[in-house]
C-alpha positions in Angstrom: 17.6 -6.7 -18.2 18.5 -8.7 -14.9 19.5 -6.8 -11.8 21.9 -8.8 -9.3 19.4 -11.3 -7.7 20.2 -10.9 -4.2 19.4 -7.1 -4.4 16.5 -8.0 -6.0 15.0 -10.4 -3.7 16.1 -8.3 -0.6 14.4 -5.0 -2.5 11.5 -7.1 -3.0 10.8 -8.4 0.4 11.5 -4.8 1.7 8.8 -3.7 -0.1 6.4 -6.6 0.5 6.8 -5.9 4.7 6.5 -2.2 4.0 3.1 -2.9 2.0 1.8 -5.5 4.8 2.7 -2.6 7.4 0.9 0.0 5.5 -1.8 -2.0 4.7 -2.5 -2.5 8.3 -2.1 0.8 9.5 -4.5 1.8 6.4 -7.1 -0.6 7.7 -7.1 0.7 11.3 -7.4 4.6 10.1 -10.0 3.4 7.4 -11.9 1.5 10.4 -11.6 5.0 12.2 -12.8 7.5 9.5 -15.5 5.7 8.3 -17.3 5.9 11.6 -16.8 10.0 11.1 -17.8 10.9 7.7 -18.4 9.2 4.3 -16.6 12.0 2.4 -13.2 10.8 3.9 -13.8 7.4 3.5 -14.1 8.1 -0.1 -10.8 10.1 -0.3 -9.3 7.3 1.3 -10.2 4.5 -0.9 -9.3 6.6 -4.0 -5.9 7.0 -2.4 -5.4 3.3 -1.7 -6.6 2.5 -5.2 -4.3 4.8 -6.6 -1.5 3.7 -4.6 -2.0 0.0 -5.1 -2.3 0.5 -8.8 0.9 2.2 -8.9 2.9 -0.1 -6.4 1.3 -3.3 -8.9 2.8 -1.4 -12.3 6.4 -1.4 -10.6 6.3 -4.9 -9.5 
């Protein structure tokens, strides 16, 4: 079940970069949102957990 190593590595690096960028963006919005309302913060948390789990499964 091996893919081409170079493609696989490049793809993984790209996904890691995107995930880090998304993480920092979400952290920023989380700070903005948390000062507004707890319900939005909960929605954000639920989304973030779901995304993390989904992303982890496909690694």
